Backbone bond lengths (Angstrom), bond angles and torsions (degrees), N, CA, C in turn:
res aa  C-N    CA-C-N  psi(-1)  N-CA   C-N-CA  omega(-1)  CA-C   N-CA-C  phi
1 M - - - 1.408 - - 1.562 113.45 -
2 R 1.383 112.08 -44.25 1.477 117.53 179.48 1.537 113.02 -63.99
3 K 1.383 114.02 -36.89 1.461 119.73 175.69 1.497 112.29 -63.85
4 A 1.328 115.81 -46.45 1.494 123.52 178.44 1.537 110.45 -57.20
5 G 1.363 112.91 -45.06 1.429 118.64 -176.09 1.562 108.95 -67.00
6 L 1.352 119.59 -38.05 1.418 120.59 177.99 1.556 111.56 -66.82
7 I 1.300 118.31 -39.94 1.455 121.23 176.78 1.512 112.00 -59.91
8 I 1.370 116.25 -44.33 1.443 118.27 176.03 1.556 115.98 -62.99
9 T 1.300 111.32 -40.19 1.520 117.97 176.00 1.479 112.02 -59.55
10 L 1.396 115.92 -46.68 1.448 121.06 -176.86 1.538 108.05 -67.64
11 T 1.241 119.40 -35.93 1.482 123.46 178.91 1.543 109.40 -62.46
12 M 1.357 114.57 -45.19 1.497 117.78 -179.96 1.488 110.36 -66.04
13 V 1.291 118.82 -39.65 1.428 121.25 178.92 1.545 109.78 -64.00
14 F 1.256 118.36 -40.31 1.502 120.69 -178.21 1.598 111.55 -65.09
15 F 1.307 114.04 -39.17 1.476 116.27 -174.18 1.498 114.03 -97.71
16 C 1.332 121.70 -14.28 1.414 125.35 178.27 1.495 114.10 -65.80
17 G 1.278 119.94 121.96 1.443 123.85 -178.57 1.490 110.67 -63.58
18 G 1.282 118.94 134.85 1.483 122.17 179.53 1.502 113.32 85.92
19 C 1.315 118.15 0.08 1.497 119.83 177.33 1.503 110.90 -114.26
20 S 1.295 113.06 136.00 1.451 117.26 -179.76 1.566 112.30 -111.05
21 I 1.284 115.59 147.07 1.471 119.72 177.11 1.510 108.15 -61.72
22 I 1.365 119.33 -40.19 1.429 122.25 178.67 1.502 111.33 -55.58
23 G 1.380 113.23 -50.67 1.497 115.36 179.94 1.521 113.44 -59.56
24 F 1.348 117.06 -38.00 1.428 122.11 -179.88 1.491 110.86 -63.28
25 M 1.360 119.05 -36.78 1.443 120.39 -173.34 1.531 112.26 -79.70
26 L 1.299 117.28 -13.24 1.457 119.74 178.30 1.484 112.63 -69.55
27 S 1.259 118.78 159.01 1.467 121.74 177.17 1.494 108.40 -64.02
28 P 1.372 119.30 152.03 1.488 120.31 176.06 1.462 118.74 -45.74
29 G 1.360 114.87 -42.36 1.428 122.14 179.13 1.528 111.69 -64.16
30 A 1.413 116.87 -30.91 1.486 117.39 179.94 1.441 111.02 -81.97
31 Y 1.266 117.79 -47.96 1.509 116.68 -172.61 1.510 114.58 -76.11
32 E 1.361 117.68 -9.93 1.415 117.92 172.45 1.543 113.23 -85.74
33 K 1.360 114.78 -2.06 1.444 116.69 175.35 1.485 111.57 -73.97
34 K 1.301 114.75 157.56 1.445 118.92 177.50 1.581 112.21 -113.17
35 I 1.316 114.82 144.59 1.420 121.72 173.00 1.543 106.95 -78.82
36 P 1.272 117.02 123.60 1.478 118.16 179.75 1.534 114.26 -55.29
37 A 1.303 118.70 147.19 1.416 121.52 176.16 1.483 108.37 -70.80
38 E 1.364 115.37 143.96 1.508 118.52 176.35 1.577 104.63 -76.53
39 Y 1.345 116.09 -32.38 1.467 119.35 173.71 1.506 107.89 -145.86
40 E 1.328 115.61 131.46 1.496 119.62 -175.86 1.527 108.88 -87.90
41 L 1.373 114.79 96.69 1.423 121.39 177.74 1.597 111.91 -65.30
42 A 1.327 116.63 -16.81 1.469 120.07 179.71 1.482 111.81 -57.47
43 G 1.360 116.16 -30.18 1.447 121.81 -177.64 1.572 111.39 -63.40
44 H 1.328 114.73 -15.39 1.499 120.56 177.16 1.463 114.10 -113.80
45 A 1.377 115.48 18.03 1.451 121.83 -175.80 1.552 114.77 -58.85
46 K 1.351 114.93 -31.46 1.474 117.05 -178.60 1.536 110.47 -96.62
47 Q 1.285 120.79 6.97 1.428 125.79 175.31 1.498 112.61 -95.73
48 K 1.372 114.59 168.34 1.450 120.20 177.40 1.487 109.19 -81.97
49 I 1.343 116.07 127.28 1.478 123.30 -176.94 1.540 110.36 -117.47
50 L 1.328 112.92 133.60 1.484 118.46 176.01 1.577 107.35 -111.73
51 V 1.257 117.01 125.81 1.448 121.09 170.89 1.522 104.90 -100.37
52 L 1.288 119.40 114.73 1.406 124.27 -173.20 1.552 113.16 -115.55
53 V 1.269 115.97 101.27 1.498 120.99 -175.17 1.563 106.57 -103.30
54 N 1.325 116.46 125.91 1.451 124.25 178.86 1.505 111.28 -125.33
55 Q 1.352 116.98 148.54 1.421 119.27 172.02 1.530 108.23 -142.62
56 P 1.353 115.64 147.66 1.469 116.72 -178.92 1.506 114.72 -65.98
57 G 1.287 119.67 150.94 1.450 122.84 -177.57 1.510 112.28 -63.81
58 W 1.299 120.34 -27.79 1.444 119.03 -179.56 1.517 115.46 -79.73
59 L 1.322 115.76 -8.00 1.436 118.24 -178.99 1.477 114.12 -67.24
60 N 1.303 120.10 121.70 1.461 122.93 176.00 1.509 114.41 -79.76
61 A 1.341 115.15 78.11 1.467 120.72 -172.15 1.499 110.54 -127.45
62 Q 1.278 114.60 161.31 1.506 120.98 176.00 1.541 107.40 -54.21
63 A 1.398 113.01 133.81 1.488 117.01 -174.35 1.463 113.47 -58.78
64 N 1.327 117.05 -32.99 1.477 121.25 179.52 1.499 116.80 -88.07
65 L 1.356 117.23 14.72 1.474 119.16 -175.75 1.477 109.91 -59.89
66 R 1.277 119.97 -46.45 1.447 124.94 178.63 1.507 112.52 -51.78
67 Y 1.394 114.64 -48.50 1.488 118.98 179.99 1.510 110.93 -66.26
68 Y 1.332 118.19 -44.39 1.448 119.88 -176.30 1.469 111.10 -64.47
69 L 1.285 119.78 -38.64 1.551 123.48 -178.42 1.501 108.55 -71.63
70 T 1.335 117.40 -43.24 1.476 121.45 176.57 1.524 111.66 -56.76
71 D 1.374 114.40 -47.38 1.439 120.64 -177.96 1.568 111.62 -63.00
72 A 1.369 114.67 -41.47 1.438 118.51 -179.32 1.546 112.48 -68.73
73 I 1.320 117.34 -34.82 1.439 119.81 177.94 1.510 109.71 -67.10
74 N 1.352 115.93 -48.99 1.454 120.74 179.94 1.521 110.92 -55.19
75 K 1.261 117.29 -46.20 1.486 121.35 178.62 1.537 112.53 -63.90
76 N 1.247 117.47 -34.30 1.523 120.84 179.09 1.571 108.23 -69.87
77 L 1.296 117.63 -40.15 1.434 121.80 -178.36 1.557 108.24 -71.27
78 I 1.278 120.14 -38.30 1.431 127.19 179.29 1.540 107.98 -60.94
79 R 1.330 114.13 -48.95 1.445 122.58 -172.09 1.510 110.54 -73.26
80 N 1.357 117.54 -43.97 1.478 118.42 -170.32 1.502 114.75 -95.59
81 I 1.343 116.68 -20.70 1.496 120.67 -178.10 1.511 110.07 -114.89
82 R 1.271 117.43 -5.49 1.438 124.59 179.69 1.555 110.81 60.48
83 I 1.325 117.99 40.74 1.379 122.42 176.39 1.576 106.00 -83.60
84 S 1.318 115.37 134.58 1.491 118.63 178.13 1.542 110.86 -67.36
85 S 1.328 114.29 140.57 1.446 120.55 178.76 1.598 107.12 -58.93
86 K 1.303 121.07 -26.88 1.436 122.34 -173.62 1.559 109.10 -73.38
87 N 1.316 115.33 -13.89 1.521 116.41 -176.65 1.534 109.95 -89.95
88 F 1.282 120.77 2.26 1.435 122.02 176.43 1.477 112.26 -95.71
89 V 1.296 119.89 141.29 1.412 125.67 166.19 1.516 105.85 -62.99
90 T 1.322 121.73 127.41 1.432 121.00 -173.94 1.567 107.46 -77.60
91 Y 1.336 113.67 157.59 1.464 117.60 177.32 1.465 113.77 -62.67
92 D 1.283 117.46 -33.17 1.471 124.50 -179.89 1.574 108.89 -65.74
93 E 1.390 116.92 -44.37 1.405 117.23 175.58 1.502 112.07 -59.00
94 L 1.351 117.47 -45.82 1.433 118.92 -178.28 1.583 110.79 -65.68
95 S 1.351 117.52 -39.98 1.446 120.50 177.27 1.511 112.46 -60.15
96 N 1.352 115.82 -43.11 1.435 118.41 178.32 1.592 113.19 -63.94
97 Y 1.265 112.22 -38.48 1.522 116.99 179.71 1.537 106.49 -69.00
98 R 1.341 119.15 -41.87 1.508 122.43 -179.38 1.501 109.55 -60.58
99 S 1.282 115.98 -45.43 1.494 118.91 -172.49 1.540 109.54 -70.54
100 G 1.331 116.41 -24.39 1.510 120.38 -176.28 1.466 112.69 -93.93
101 Q 1.349 119.78 3.44 1.469 124.16 -177.95 1.516 112.67 -118.91
102 P 1.291 118.38 96.11 1.485 118.24 -178.61 1.527 114.53 -55.74
103 N 1.318 114.84 -27.88 1.538 120.56 -176.80 1.559 108.66 -101.68
104 F 1.330 117.64 25.09 1.467 117.84 -177.18 1.514 114.61 -55.72
105 L 1.291 117.21 -38.63 1.491 120.37 -178.94 1.473 112.36 -68.25
106 Q 1.344 117.79 -20.62 1.533 118.67 179.46 1.537 109.31 -88.32
107 L 1.306 119.68 -6.20 1.435 119.10 -176.83 1.552 109.04 -84.80
108 S 1.305 114.91 148.20 1.484 120.61 173.96 1.533 109.87 -80.43
109 P 1.342 114.40 158.00 1.488 115.66 173.48 1.451 115.20 -55.57
110 V 1.356 118.93 -35.54 1.387 119.51 -179.77 1.505 111.49 -71.01
111 E 1.329 120.62 -36.21 1.459 121.47 174.09 1.551 113.36 -66.59
112 I 1.277 117.98 -35.06 1.457 124.21 177.35 1.550 108.36 -65.61
113 S 1.389 112.43 -43.19 1.463 118.78 -178.07 1.525 112.63 -68.44
114 K 1.337 117.11 -34.39 1.451 120.72 176.92 1.545 109.56 -65.57
115 A 1.293 112.95 -45.72 1.470 118.96 -176.95 1.550 111.74 -58.86
116 L 1.395 115.82 -32.31 1.476 121.88 -175.10 1.537 107.94 -98.68
117 R 1.366 118.19 7.88 1.466 125.04 175.08 1.492 111.75 57.77
118 A 1.314 113.95 44.25 1.467 121.83 173.96 1.548 111.61 -97.35
119 D 1.308 117.30 147.09 1.473 119.59 -179.32 1.518 112.27 -87.75
120 V 1.301 120.01 -29.87 1.495 125.13 175.88 1.492 105.72 -136.94
121 V 1.346 113.05 158.03 1.459 120.02 176.47 1.530 110.52 -136.87
122 L 1.298 115.27 125.49 1.455 121.08 174.32 1.536 104.16 -95.90
123 A 1.306 114.81 107.07 1.543 121.88 -177.29 1.523 108.80 -95.58
124 V 1.302 114.14 124.18 1.486 119.65 -179.22 1.540 105.59 -123.87
125 A 1.355 118.77 123.25 1.433 125.43 177.54 1.472 109.06 -108.95
126 I 1.395 118.90 113.56 1.412 121.54 175.58 1.506 107.47 -75.47
127 E 1.291 119.73 125.59 1.462 124.84 179.65 1.477 114.76 -97.27
128 D 1.292 115.59 -36.87 1.470 118.66 177.45 1.523 109.22 -160.13
129 S 1.327 115.76 150.24 1.445 120.63 179.80 1.578 106.23 -154.95
130 Q 1.281 116.14 137.69 1.434 121.58 176.54 1.530 110.76 -148.60
131 L 1.326 111.19 137.98 1.488 120.42 -179.77 1.515 109.11 -133.79
132 T 1.352 116.63 113.12 1.464 116.61 -171.91 1.491 109.88 -128.28
133 E 1.391 117.51 124.84 1.430 119.84 173.86 1.512 111.03 -79.73
134 L 1.300 116.41 132.20 1.494 122.05 -178.86 1.556 107.68 -78.74
135 G 1.348 113.23 98.47 1.473 117.77 -173.51 1.463 110.64 60.86
136 Q 1.343 115.99 -136.19 1.482 120.78 176.00 1.553 110.23 -117.26
137 T 1.356 112.69 41.12 1.465 118.69 -171.88 1.517 111.94 -89.51
138 G 1.289 118.23 -12.35 1.458 120.24 -170.97 1.498 115.24 78.52
139 Y 1.379 116.14 6.24 1.475 120.63 173.12 1.477 110.52 -102.31
140 Y 1.316 116.78 146.34 1.447 122.37 -174.02 1.489 110.64 -127.56
141 K 1.339 116.65 149.94 1.468 121.19 162.04 1.507 105.24 -121.51
142 A 1.382 113.05 147.63 1.476 114.51 -171.24 1.471 109.63 -158.36
143 H 1.337 120.20 155.79 1.425 124.52 175.35 1.547 107.19 -149.14
144 L 1.360 112.82 156.74 1.473 123.50 176.46 1.432 108.04 -145.11
145 Y 1.374 117.73 120.16 1.452 125.49 176.07 1.558 108.92 -110.80
146 A 1.313 116.80 135.18 1.407 123.11 -179.38 1.495 113.33 -146.49
147 R 1.322 117.97 167.82 1.422 123.00 171.36 1.505 109.13 -132.31
148 A 1.320 117.41 144.35 1.470 121.57 -173.26 1.528 109.59 -137.82
149 A 1.369 113.70 143.72 1.411 121.43 175.23 1.581 108.01 -151.43
150 L 1.281 115.74 152.21 1.517 123.86 -179.63 1.494 109.39 -116.91
151 F 1.352 116.36 127.99 1.459 125.00 -176.37 1.478 110.77 -119.65
152 D 1.392 115.81 145.26 1.469 121.78 165.65 1.554 106.01 -84.39
153 T 1.324 116.19 128.11 1.419 123.14 -174.88 1.537 112.65 -70.98
154 L 1.350 115.21 -39.82 1.463 119.13 -175.09 1.456 111.59 -68.97
155 T 1.377 118.08 -45.69 1.447 120.31 -176.26 1.536 117.12 -95.74
156 G 1.412 111.98 -16.79 1.458 115.86 -177.83 1.507 111.78 83.04
157 T 1.354 117.04 2.50 1.448 121.38 -174.88 1.564 111.50 -75.54
158 K 1.303 116.44 137.80 1.527 119.32 174.61 1.474 103.64 -80.67
159 L 1.376 114.06 124.55 1.497 125.16 179.00 1.480 110.63 -84.39
160 W 1.284 116.44 -41.32 1.500 125.98 -171.00 1.514 108.58 -153.87
161 P 1.342 117.84 143.44 1.467 131.71 -9.08 1.506 113.97 -85.15
162 S 1.234 119.23 -173.28 1.506 121.21 177.93 1.522 110.17 -70.75
163 E 1.380 119.11 -32.51 1.392 121.56 175.56 1.562 109.92 -83.53
164 D 1.346 116.93 -178.83 1.438 117.03 -177.50 1.517 114.76 -56.51
165 S 1.305 117.37 -41.34 1.428 125.69 -179.32 1.512 111.52 -163.30
166 R 1.339 119.91 157.87 1.434 121.78 -177.48 1.570 108.47 -98.17
167 S 1.323 113.19 125.61 1.431 122.10 -179.18 1.543 109.10 -78.57
168 I 1.296 118.86 128.41 1.434 122.22 179.20 1.529 108.72 -125.31
169 K 1.296 116.72 128.44 1.481 124.84 179.02 1.483 110.60 -131.51
170 V 1.348 116.24 124.45 1.472 119.88 178.52 1.513 107.17 -135.92
171 G 1.281 117.63 157.43 1.445 120.98 176.70 1.512 113.44 177.47
172 F 1.304 116.62 174.85 1.449 121.52 177.19 1.544 109.46 -159.37
173 E 1.288 116.55 163.33 1.537 120.56 -176.27 1.524 107.29 -132.70
174 A 1.276 114.21 143.72 1.483 124.85 167.71 1.582 108.71 51.95
175 E 1.314 117.70 54.02 1.411 122.93 173.20 1.537 109.68 -111.74
176 G 1.384 113.32 137.56 1.445 118.75 -176.53 1.542 113.85 -84.85
177 Y 1.288 118.00 102.90 1.442 123.43 -179.88 1.489 111.06 -143.49
178 N 1.369 119.88 161.86 1.393 117.68 162.27 1.573 107.60 -81.57
179 R 1.353 114.52 169.81 1.455 117.68 -171.92 1.557 112.30 -59.60
180 E 1.374 117.76 -39.57 1.461 119.82 -178.43 1.498 112.25 -64.01
181 M 1.370 114.47 -42.50 1.486 119.77 177.77 1.549 112.74 -61.51
182 A 1.276 111.96 -39.80 1.496 117.93 -177.01 1.540 109.15 -63.18
183 I 1.331 112.85 -44.76 1.478 120.63 179.50 1.572 110.15 -61.13
184 Q 1.306 112.71 -43.13 1.518 117.68 -179.66 1.538 110.14 -62.30
185 R 1.347 114.66 -42.56 1.405 119.64 178.27 1.533 111.86 -56.28
186 L 1.304 115.63 -46.14 1.467 120.35 -177.94 1.482 111.07 -61.47
187 V 1.325 117.75 -50.39 1.470 123.96 -173.34 1.493 111.74 -68.54
188 I 1.356 115.03 -34.25 1.491 117.77 178.98 1.581 106.81 -69.22
189 A 1.314 118.39 -42.19 1.447 120.10 178.94 1.525 111.29 -63.58
190 C 1.319 114.31 -41.28 1.523 117.65 -178.21 1.509 109.97 -65.84
191 A 1.329 116.66 -41.46 1.496 123.42 -179.04 1.569 110.35 -62.45
192 H 1.319 113.46 -42.85 1.469 115.52 178.46 1.537 109.34 -66.53
193 C 1.277 119.17 -42.77 1.517 121.54 -174.05 1.573 107.07 -69.01
194 I 1.295 122.22 -21.17 1.422 121.57 172.15 1.490 113.20 -83.62
195 T 1.270 117.09 -47.32 1.486 120.18 -169.91 1.499 111.42 -75.78
196 R 1.351 120.29 -26.36 1.453 124.12 -172.70 1.563 110.41 -56.74
197 Y 1.293 115.91 -23.19 1.466 120.65 -177.61 1.575 112.19 -83.40
198 L 1.327 116.10 -7.73 1.427 118.18 -172.26 1.493 113.42 -107.81
199 Y 1.357 116.57 9.61 1.530 122.04 173.98 1.486 108.29 -153.07
200 P 1.255 122.54 155.75 1.477 126.50 173.92 1.536 106.64 -59.08
201 C 1.337 117.78 113.60 1.458 117.66 -175.55 1.569 109.32 -114.51
202 Y 1.325 111.73 137.27 1.521 117.76 -178.53 1.509 107.38 -59.17
203 I 1.337 114.10 137.49 1.512 118.10 -175.87 1.562 112.39 -57.18
204 D 1.343 117.60 -34.80 1.452 118.84 -176.32 1.559 111.21 -79.80
205 N 1.284 116.32 -4.28 1.477 122.30 178.77 1.547 109.44 -106.87
206 F 1.279 117.85 -13.02 1.535 119.79 -172.04 1.480 111.99 -71.50
207 K 1.392 117.72 -50.00 1.458 121.32 -171.86 1.537 103.42 -95.54
208 I 1.328 119.69 133.10 1.432 125.69 176.60 1.497 109.33 -121.54
209 A 1.317 115.35 161.70 1.493 122.41 -175.19 1.515 113.40 -58.64
210 D 1.339 114.57 -40.74 1.464 120.03 -174.80 1.566 114.97 -83.01
211 D 1.341 116.28 2.15 1.520 122.38 179.04 1.546 110.03 -71.79
212 M 1.225 120.41 113.48 1.441 125.98 177.19 1.537 114.15 -99.54
213 S 1.342 113.35 5.93 1.476 119.71 178.55 1.524 110.71 -77.56
214 S 1.333 114.51 149.92 1.449 119.22 170.95 1.521 109.97 -93.45
215 L 1.312 118.45 108.84 1.492 121.91 -170.47 1.479 115.71 -100.71
216 G 1.383 116.51 -39.74 1.433 119.09 -171.11 1.542 112.46 61.51
217 W 1.336 118.43 21.58 1.444 123.45 -177.27 1.527 113.73 -65.34
218 E 1.346 119.65 -22.31 1.461 120.43 -175.52 1.513 110.39 -65.33
219 S 1.328 118.89 -19.80 1.477 119.71 -174.87 1.560 110.31 -95.45
220 W 1.365 114.29 -1.41 1.512 113.92 -177.00 1.529 108.04 -66.02
221 N 1.370 116.84 149.75 1.421 124.22 176.90 1.551 109.48 -83.56
222 L 1.324 113.88 111.03 1.474 120.43 -176.55 1.560 111.57 -105.90
223 N 1.312 115.98 15.37 1.468 118.07 -179.03 1.494 111.20 -73.68
């Protein structure tokens, strides 16, 4: 019974999103530690927040990719930082503004954020995305590359990261999904890999299987 229970537990750890085998194998005292936030977004929890996801027109991506990624990021911030859903600029508000601005693509994230009366803007630029079914097997390989940065709307100051923007790369190969589920998996992974830097994240939740970024996080000082 104990052996069967261990197998079930290991299986759940392997397939559970946001859990890493490395974190599971650490001692309880170690995997309960948190990786410090690079920037504490909780300090803006009562302010208006805009999550601005853009993608180039030439990108051959699912039409709703911007919506799905925005929704996944908002849900992550609500869940992990306890930000009220009322404090986010809604996707409909952003869409209405975008459709009414012929020069929208020439506007900076801070300019868009000011127009929508947000206090901070998390700007995410999708650089590449591909979803390919392997023959007609129902198995997909996919990747999503993006860059993210957080700005203070009033001052125009970049709050995070210390470099120009944070590169995010997620993907998977030969997974059995329908197309919709495959897209959801991509955006959920991307949302996690962006937001994990904005709150103290448990070490066993930080690294996920679909993360293709080179982090070097194992060497961080967590004492």
